[in-house]
MILO-149250 format. One record per residue (C-alpha): x, y, z; residue number from 1. Coordinates in nm, 2 decimals. Layout:
<pt><X>X</X><Y>Y</Y><Z>Z</Z><k>NUM</k></pt>
...
***
This chain:
<pt><X>6.31</X><Y>-6.56</Y><Z>3.83</Z><k>1</k></pt>
<pt><X>6.21</X><Y>-6.69</Y><Z>3.54</Z><k>2</k></pt>
<pt><X>5.96</X><Y>-6.95</Y><Z>3.54</Z><k>3</k></pt>
<pt><X>6.04</X><Y>-7.16</Y><Z>3.27</Z><k>4</k></pt>
<pt><X>6.41</X><Y>-7.20</Y><Z>3.41</Z><k>5</k></pt>
<pt><X>6.32</X><Y>-7.24</Y><Z>3.74</Z><k>6</k></pt>
<pt><X>6.02</X><Y>-7.53</Y><Z>3.64</Z><k>7</k></pt>
<pt><X>6.34</X><Y>-7.70</Y><Z>3.46</Z><k>8</k></pt>
<pt><X>6.56</X><Y>-7.71</Y><Z>3.77</Z><k>9</k></pt>
<pt><X>6.25</X><Y>-7.85</Y><Z>3.95</Z><k>10</k></pt>
<pt><X>6.25</X><Y>-8.14</Y><Z>3.73</Z><k>11</k></pt>
<pt><X>6.64</X><Y>-8.17</Y><Z>3.76</Z><k>12</k></pt>
<pt><X>6.67</X><Y>-8.16</Y><Z>4.14</Z><k>13</k></pt>
<pt><X>6.38</X><Y>-8.40</Y><Z>4.18</Z><k>14</k></pt>
<pt><X>6.53</X><Y>-8.67</Y><Z>3.94</Z><k>15</k></pt>
<pt><X>6.82</X><Y>-8.65</Y><Z>4.11</Z><k>16</k></pt>
<pt><X>6.67</X><Y>-8.72</Y><Z>4.42</Z><k>17</k></pt>
<pt><X>6.49</X><Y>-8.42</Y><Z>4.61</Z><k>18</k></pt>
<pt><X>6.54</X><Y>-8.08</Y><Z>4.71</Z><k>19</k></pt>
<pt><X>6.75</X><Y>-8.19</Y><Z>5.00</Z><k>20</k></pt>
<pt><X>7.05</X><Y>-8.17</Y><Z>4.77</Z><k>21</k></pt>
<pt><X>7.05</X><Y>-7.81</Y><Z>4.74</Z><k>22</k></pt>
<pt><X>7.19</X><Y>-7.56</Y><Z>5.06</Z><k>23</k></pt>
<pt><X>7.03</X><Y>-7.24</Y><Z>5.10</Z><k>24</k></pt>
<pt><X>7.30</X><Y>-6.98</Y><Z>5.07</Z><k>25</k></pt>
<pt><X>7.32</X><Y>-6.71</Y><Z>5.35</Z><k>26</k></pt>
<pt><X>7.02</X><Y>-6.48</Y><Z>5.34</Z><k>27</k></pt>
<pt><X>7.01</X><Y>-6.13</Y><Z>5.16</Z><k>28</k></pt>
<pt><X>6.83</X><Y>-5.82</Y><Z>5.36</Z><k>29</k></pt>
<pt><X>6.67</X><Y>-5.70</Y><Z>5.05</Z><k>30</k></pt>
<pt><X>6.36</X><Y>-5.47</Y><Z>5.11</Z><k>31</k></pt>
<pt><X>6.07</X><Y>-5.52</Y><Z>4.82</Z><k>32</k></pt>
<pt><X>5.81</X><Y>-5.24</Y><Z>4.74</Z><k>33</k></pt>
<pt><X>5.49</X><Y>-5.33</Y><Z>4.88</Z><k>34</k></pt>
<pt><X>5.17</X><Y>-5.17</Y><Z>4.78</Z><k>35</k></pt>
<pt><X>4.81</X><Y>-5.22</Y><Z>4.79</Z><k>36</k></pt>
<pt><X>4.55</X><Y>-5.06</Y><Z>4.53</Z><k>37</k></pt>
<pt><X>4.23</X><Y>-5.02</Y><Z>4.78</Z><k>38</k></pt>
<pt><X>3.90</X><Y>-5.09</Y><Z>4.65</Z><k>39</k></pt>
<pt><X>3.65</X><Y>-5.39</Y><Z>4.64</Z><k>40</k></pt>
<pt><X>3.46</X><Y>-5.62</Y><Z>4.84</Z><k>41</k></pt>
<pt><X>3.54</X><Y>-5.87</Y><Z>5.14</Z><k>42</k></pt>
<pt><X>3.64</X><Y>-6.23</Y><Z>5.02</Z><k>43</k></pt>
<pt><X>3.39</X><Y>-6.47</Y><Z>4.97</Z><k>44</k></pt>
<pt><X>3.41</X><Y>-6.87</Y><Z>4.95</Z><k>45</k></pt>
<pt><X>3.51</X><Y>-6.94</Y><Z>4.57</Z><k>46</k></pt>
<pt><X>3.28</X><Y>-7.09</Y><Z>4.34</Z><k>47</k></pt>
<pt><X>3.37</X><Y>-7.31</Y><Z>4.03</Z><k>48</k></pt>
<pt><X>3.29</X><Y>-7.03</Y><Z>3.86</Z><k>49</k></pt>
<pt><X>3.50</X><Y>-6.79</Y><Z>4.05</Z><k>50</k></pt>
<pt><X>3.79</X><Y>-6.99</Y><Z>3.99</Z><k>51</k></pt>
<pt><X>3.71</X><Y>-7.05</Y><Z>3.64</Z><k>52</k></pt>
<pt><X>3.69</X><Y>-6.62</Y><Z>3.59</Z><k>53</k></pt>
<pt><X>4.01</X><Y>-6.58</Y><Z>3.84</Z><k>54</k></pt>
<pt><X>4.21</X><Y>-6.83</Y><Z>3.61</Z><k>55</k></pt>
<pt><X>4.10</X><Y>-6.62</Y><Z>3.29</Z><k>56</k></pt>
<pt><X>4.16</X><Y>-6.27</Y><Z>3.44</Z><k>57</k></pt>
<pt><X>4.52</X><Y>-6.42</Y><Z>3.57</Z><k>58</k></pt>
<pt><X>4.59</X><Y>-6.53</Y><Z>3.20</Z><k>59</k></pt>
<pt><X>4.43</X><Y>-6.20</Y><Z>3.05</Z><k>60</k></pt>
<pt><X>4.72</X><Y>-5.98</Y><Z>3.26</Z><k>61</k></pt>
<pt><X>4.97</X><Y>-6.19</Y><Z>3.18</Z><k>62</k></pt>
<pt><X>4.90</X><Y>-6.20</Y><Z>2.82</Z><k>63</k></pt>
<pt><X>4.91</X><Y>-5.80</Y><Z>2.86</Z><k>64</k></pt>
<pt><X>5.24</X><Y>-5.79</Y><Z>3.04</Z><k>65</k></pt>
<pt><X>5.40</X><Y>-6.05</Y><Z>2.78</Z><k>66</k></pt>
<pt><X>5.28</X><Y>-5.77</Y><Z>2.50</Z><k>67</k></pt>
<pt><X>5.41</X><Y>-5.52</Y><Z>2.68</Z><k>68</k></pt>
<pt><X>5.74</X><Y>-5.61</Y><Z>2.69</Z><k>69</k></pt>
<pt><X>5.78</X><Y>-6.02</Y><Z>2.65</Z><k>70</k></pt>
<pt><X>6.13</X><Y>-6.02</Y><Z>2.80</Z><k>71</k></pt>
<pt><X>6.06</X><Y>-5.86</Y><Z>3.10</Z><k>72</k></pt>
<pt><X>5.72</X><Y>-5.98</Y><Z>3.19</Z><k>73</k></pt>
<pt><X>5.87</X><Y>-6.30</Y><Z>3.25</Z><k>74</k></pt>
<pt><X>5.99</X><Y>-6.17</Y><Z>3.55</Z><k>75</k></pt>
<pt><X>5.65</X><Y>-6.14</Y><Z>3.73</Z><k>76</k></pt>
<pt><X>5.39</X><Y>-6.36</Y><Z>3.85</Z><k>77</k></pt>
<pt><X>5.02</X><Y>-6.31</Y><Z>3.81</Z><k>78</k></pt>
<pt><X>4.76</X><Y>-6.48</Y><Z>4.08</Z><k>79</k></pt>
<pt><X>4.40</X><Y>-6.35</Y><Z>4.09</Z><k>80</k></pt>
<pt><X>4.13</X><Y>-6.43</Y><Z>4.39</Z><k>81</k></pt>
<pt><X>3.79</X><Y>-6.33</Y><Z>4.35</Z><k>82</k></pt>
<pt><X>3.92</X><Y>-6.05</Y><Z>4.16</Z><k>83</k></pt>
<pt><X>4.17</X><Y>-5.95</Y><Z>4.40</Z><k>84</k></pt>
<pt><X>4.51</X><Y>-5.93</Y><Z>4.17</Z><k>85</k></pt>
<pt><X>4.86</X><Y>-5.98</Y><Z>4.32</Z><k>86</k></pt>
<pt><X>5.16</X><Y>-5.92</Y><Z>4.12</Z><k>87</k></pt>
<pt><X>5.50</X><Y>-6.07</Y><Z>4.25</Z><k>88</k></pt>
<pt><X>5.85</X><Y>-6.10</Y><Z>4.08</Z><k>89</k></pt>
<pt><X>6.19</X><Y>-5.91</Y><Z>4.04</Z><k>90</k></pt>
<pt><X>6.10</X><Y>-5.71</Y><Z>3.72</Z><k>91</k></pt>
<pt><X>6.32</X><Y>-5.43</Y><Z>3.62</Z><k>92</k></pt>
<pt><X>6.26</X><Y>-5.09</Y><Z>3.76</Z><k>93</k></pt>
<pt><X>6.12</X><Y>-4.95</Y><Z>3.47</Z><k>94</k></pt>
<pt><X>5.89</X><Y>-5.22</Y><Z>3.37</Z><k>95</k></pt>
<pt><X>5.70</X><Y>-5.21</Y><Z>3.71</Z><k>96</k></pt>
<pt><X>5.47</X><Y>-4.87</Y><Z>3.69</Z><k>97</k></pt>
<pt><X>5.37</X><Y>-5.00</Y><Z>3.33</Z><k>98</k></pt>
<pt><X>5.30</X><Y>-5.35</Y><Z>3.48</Z><k>99</k></pt>
<pt><X>5.11</X><Y>-5.19</Y><Z>3.78</Z><k>100</k></pt>
<pt><X>4.93</X><Y>-4.93</Y><Z>3.55</Z><k>101</k></pt>
<pt><X>4.83</X><Y>-5.22</Y><Z>3.28</Z><k>102</k></pt>
<pt><X>4.71</X><Y>-5.45</Y><Z>3.54</Z><k>103</k></pt>
<pt><X>4.44</X><Y>-5.19</Y><Z>3.66</Z><k>104</k></pt>
<pt><X>4.29</X><Y>-5.14</Y><Z>3.32</Z><k>105</k></pt>
<pt><X>4.19</X><Y>-5.49</Y><Z>3.30</Z><k>106</k></pt>
<pt><X>3.84</X><Y>-5.59</Y><Z>3.37</Z><k>107</k></pt>
<pt><X>3.75</X><Y>-5.76</Y><Z>3.66</Z><k>108</k></pt>
<pt><X>4.01</X><Y>-5.64</Y><Z>3.92</Z><k>109</k></pt>
<pt><X>3.88</X><Y>-5.53</Y><Z>4.23</Z><k>110</k></pt>
<pt><X>4.21</X><Y>-5.46</Y><Z>4.42</Z><k>111</k></pt>
<pt><X>4.57</X><Y>-5.48</Y><Z>4.32</Z><k>112</k></pt>
<pt><X>4.86</X><Y>-5.57</Y><Z>4.54</Z><k>113</k></pt>
<pt><X>5.20</X><Y>-5.59</Y><Z>4.43</Z><k>114</k></pt>
<pt><X>5.55</X><Y>-5.73</Y><Z>4.58</Z><k>115</k></pt>
<pt><X>5.86</X><Y>-5.59</Y><Z>4.35</Z><k>116</k></pt>
<pt><X>6.21</X><Y>-5.73</Y><Z>4.49</Z><k>117</k></pt>
<pt><X>6.53</X><Y>-5.57</Y><Z>4.34</Z><k>118</k></pt>
<pt><X>6.61</X><Y>-5.71</Y><Z>4.01</Z><k>119</k></pt>
<pt><X>6.88</X><Y>-6.02</Y><Z>4.08</Z><k>120</k></pt>
<pt><X>6.88</X><Y>-5.95</Y><Z>4.44</Z><k>121</k></pt>
<pt><X>6.83</X><Y>-6.31</Y><Z>4.57</Z><k>122</k></pt>
<pt><X>7.06</X><Y>-6.66</Y><Z>4.51</Z><k>123</k></pt>
<pt><X>6.84</X><Y>-6.88</Y><Z>4.30</Z><k>124</k></pt>
<pt><X>6.94</X><Y>-7.19</Y><Z>4.45</Z><k>125</k></pt>
<pt><X>6.95</X><Y>-7.07</Y><Z>4.78</Z><k>126</k></pt>
<pt><X>6.57</X><Y>-6.95</Y><Z>4.75</Z><k>127</k></pt>
<pt><X>6.46</X><Y>-7.26</Y><Z>4.53</Z><k>128</k></pt>
<pt><X>6.64</X><Y>-7.49</Y><Z>4.83</Z><k>129</k></pt>
<pt><X>6.43</X><Y>-7.27</Y><Z>5.11</Z><k>130</k></pt>
<pt><X>6.10</X><Y>-7.26</Y><Z>4.85</Z><k>131</k></pt>
<pt><X>6.13</X><Y>-7.68</Y><Z>4.84</Z><k>132</k></pt>
<pt><X>6.21</X><Y>-7.67</Y><Z>5.24</Z><k>133</k></pt>
<pt><X>5.89</X><Y>-7.44</Y><Z>5.29</Z><k>134</k></pt>
<pt><X>5.66</X><Y>-7.67</Y><Z>5.05</Z><k>135</k></pt>
<pt><X>5.71</X><Y>-7.98</Y><Z>5.24</Z><k>136</k></pt>
<pt><X>5.71</X><Y>-7.83</Y><Z>5.54</Z><k>137</k></pt>
<pt><X>5.30</X><Y>-7.75</Y><Z>5.48</Z><k>138</k></pt>
<pt><X>5.28</X><Y>-8.07</Y><Z>5.32</Z><k>139</k></pt>
<pt><X>5.32</X><Y>-8.22</Y><Z>5.63</Z><k>140</k></pt>
<pt><X>5.17</X><Y>-7.96</Y><Z>5.88</Z><k>141</k></pt>
<pt><X>4.88</X><Y>-8.08</Y><Z>6.07</Z><k>142</k></pt>
<pt><X>4.51</X><Y>-7.92</Y><Z>5.91</Z><k>143</k></pt>
<pt><X>4.70</X><Y>-7.71</Y><Z>5.68</Z><k>144</k></pt>
<pt><X>4.62</X><Y>-7.83</Y><Z>5.31</Z><k>145</k></pt>
<pt><X>4.94</X><Y>-7.66</Y><Z>5.10</Z><k>146</k></pt>
<pt><X>4.69</X><Y>-7.70</Y><Z>4.82</Z><k>147</k></pt>
<pt><X>4.55</X><Y>-7.37</Y><Z>4.97</Z><k>148</k></pt>
<pt><X>4.86</X><Y>-7.17</Y><Z>4.97</Z><k>149</k></pt>
<pt><X>5.09</X><Y>-7.03</Y><Z>4.66</Z><k>150</k></pt>
<pt><X>5.46</X><Y>-6.95</Y><Z>4.76</Z><k>151</k></pt>
<pt><X>5.70</X><Y>-6.76</Y><Z>4.61</Z><k>152</k></pt>
<pt><X>6.09</X><Y>-6.68</Y><Z>4.79</Z><k>153</k></pt>
<pt><X>6.28</X><Y>-6.40</Y><Z>4.67</Z><k>154</k></pt>
<pt><X>6.61</X><Y>-6.32</Y><Z>4.90</Z><k>155</k></pt>
<pt><X>6.52</X><Y>-6.57</Y><Z>5.15</Z><k>156</k></pt>
<pt><X>6.16</X><Y>-6.38</Y><Z>5.17</Z><k>157</k></pt>
<pt><X>5.86</X><Y>-6.59</Y><Z>5.15</Z><k>158</k></pt>
<pt><X>5.58</X><Y>-6.43</Y><Z>4.99</Z><k>159</k></pt>
<pt><X>5.22</X><Y>-6.66</Y><Z>5.07</Z><k>160</k></pt>
<pt><X>4.94</X><Y>-6.60</Y><Z>4.85</Z><k>161</k></pt>
<pt><X>4.62</X><Y>-6.79</Y><Z>4.86</Z><k>162</k></pt>
<pt><X>4.27</X><Y>-6.81</Y><Z>5.04</Z><k>163</k></pt>
<pt><X>4.25</X><Y>-7.00</Y><Z>5.35</Z><k>164</k></pt>
<pt><X>3.97</X><Y>-7.12</Y><Z>5.57</Z><k>165</k></pt>
<pt><X>4.00</X><Y>-6.92</Y><Z>5.87</Z><k>166</k></pt>
<pt><X>4.26</X><Y>-6.68</Y><Z>6.08</Z><k>167</k></pt>
<pt><X>4.37</X><Y>-6.96</Y><Z>6.23</Z><k>168</k></pt>
<pt><X>4.50</X><Y>-7.16</Y><Z>5.96</Z><k>169</k></pt>
<pt><X>4.65</X><Y>-6.84</Y><Z>5.83</Z><k>170</k></pt>
<pt><X>4.85</X><Y>-6.78</Y><Z>6.10</Z><k>171</k></pt>
<pt><X>4.95</X><Y>-7.15</Y><Z>6.10</Z><k>172</k></pt>
<pt><X>5.06</X><Y>-7.09</Y><Z>5.76</Z><k>173</k></pt>
<pt><X>5.26</X><Y>-6.76</Y><Z>5.83</Z><k>174</k></pt>
<pt><X>5.41</X><Y>-6.95</Y><Z>6.15</Z><k>175</k></pt>
<pt><X>5.53</X><Y>-7.26</Y><Z>5.88</Z><k>176</k></pt>
<pt><X>5.70</X><Y>-7.02</Y><Z>5.70</Z><k>177</k></pt>
<pt><X>5.88</X><Y>-6.77</Y><Z>5.97</Z><k>178</k></pt>
<pt><X>6.05</X><Y>-7.13</Y><Z>6.10</Z><k>179</k></pt>
<pt><X>6.17</X><Y>-7.28</Y><Z>5.77</Z><k>180</k></pt>
<pt><X>6.50</X><Y>-7.29</Y><Z>5.71</Z><k>181</k></pt>
<pt><X>6.65</X><Y>-7.05</Y><Z>5.46</Z><k>182</k></pt>
<pt><X>6.36</X><Y>-6.78</Y><Z>5.50</Z><k>183</k></pt>
<pt><X>6.41</X><Y>-6.49</Y><Z>5.74</Z><k>184</k></pt>
<pt><X>6.10</X><Y>-6.27</Y><Z>5.67</Z><k>185</k></pt>
<pt><X>5.71</X><Y>-6.34</Y><Z>5.53</Z><k>186</k></pt>
<pt><X>5.50</X><Y>-6.13</Y><Z>5.35</Z><k>187</k></pt>
<pt><X>5.17</X><Y>-6.24</Y><Z>5.40</Z><k>188</k></pt>
<pt><X>4.89</X><Y>-6.17</Y><Z>5.12</Z><k>189</k></pt>
<pt><X>4.66</X><Y>-6.47</Y><Z>5.24</Z><k>190</k></pt>
<pt><X>4.28</X><Y>-6.44</Y><Z>5.22</Z><k>191</k></pt>
<pt><X>4.03</X><Y>-6.60</Y><Z>5.47</Z><k>192</k></pt>
<pt><X>3.70</X><Y>-6.67</Y><Z>5.35</Z><k>193</k></pt>
<pt><X>3.45</X><Y>-6.40</Y><Z>5.44</Z><k>194</k></pt>
<pt><X>3.70</X><Y>-6.20</Y><Z>5.56</Z><k>195</k></pt>
<pt><X>3.79</X><Y>-5.82</Y><Z>5.45</Z><k>196</k></pt>
<pt><X>4.14</X><Y>-5.84</Y><Z>5.33</Z><k>197</k></pt>
<pt><X>4.42</X><Y>-5.66</Y><Z>5.53</Z><k>198</k></pt>
<pt><X>4.73</X><Y>-5.57</Y><Z>5.35</Z><k>199</k></pt>
<pt><X>5.07</X><Y>-5.63</Y><Z>5.53</Z><k>200</k></pt>
<pt><X>5.19</X><Y>-5.36</Y><Z>5.78</Z><k>201</k></pt>
<pt><X>5.45</X><Y>-5.25</Y><Z>5.54</Z><k>202</k></pt>
<pt><X>5.27</X><Y>-5.19</Y><Z>5.24</Z><k>203</k></pt>
<pt><X>5.18</X><Y>-4.85</Y><Z>5.05</Z><k>204</k></pt>
<pt><X>4.82</X><Y>-4.80</Y><Z>5.08</Z><k>205</k></pt>
<pt><X>4.68</X><Y>-4.65</Y><Z>4.77</Z><k>206</k></pt>
<pt><X>4.30</X><Y>-4.56</Y><Z>4.76</Z><k>207</k></pt>
<pt><X>4.15</X><Y>-4.58</Y><Z>4.38</Z><k>208</k></pt>
<pt><X>3.82</X><Y>-4.52</Y><Z>4.29</Z><k>209</k></pt>
<pt><X>3.64</X><Y>-4.78</Y><Z>4.01</Z><k>210</k></pt>
***
């Protein structure tokens, strides 16, 4: 999915009256490649300075990926929380290893997780509709701030990212995603304030020294 095109469709759909105009297509059972490069400390609540540092780290990695191969860099989104970096997308297979290698070399990276879906494996409009539904469900979920969570949907599979206040909030967000129409699998990368990060159970764990 290319972010620029995605943004344009969002604008068009809301002008036409909202997400409900899009109907999800049937889910495609596509297994993503998920891995975690492990090192670093527990996650703490982010200060303003941490947020600025994370945003700078995201931009630096994204720029490196675009310089490495501009046409394929569009297929990867970069997130950073307390120096923990997440690469999410459906890049070409021959771009995946270089993208991970370049991201790991960036100063300030404490750990790196990635979730790569097979290229062109999902339905753009079906995934967009599911993503809209999920955002709306989180918006109206009592006790949950949707601003805590970043979401992406590929082939009916939702990826959750962000920092939440406690384990209960994380579990509520995951359950909301699981019960959203058009989503048949949830990949949980949520971090809990003050707790050690635990990668999803189906991740390949790769230990790496600093």
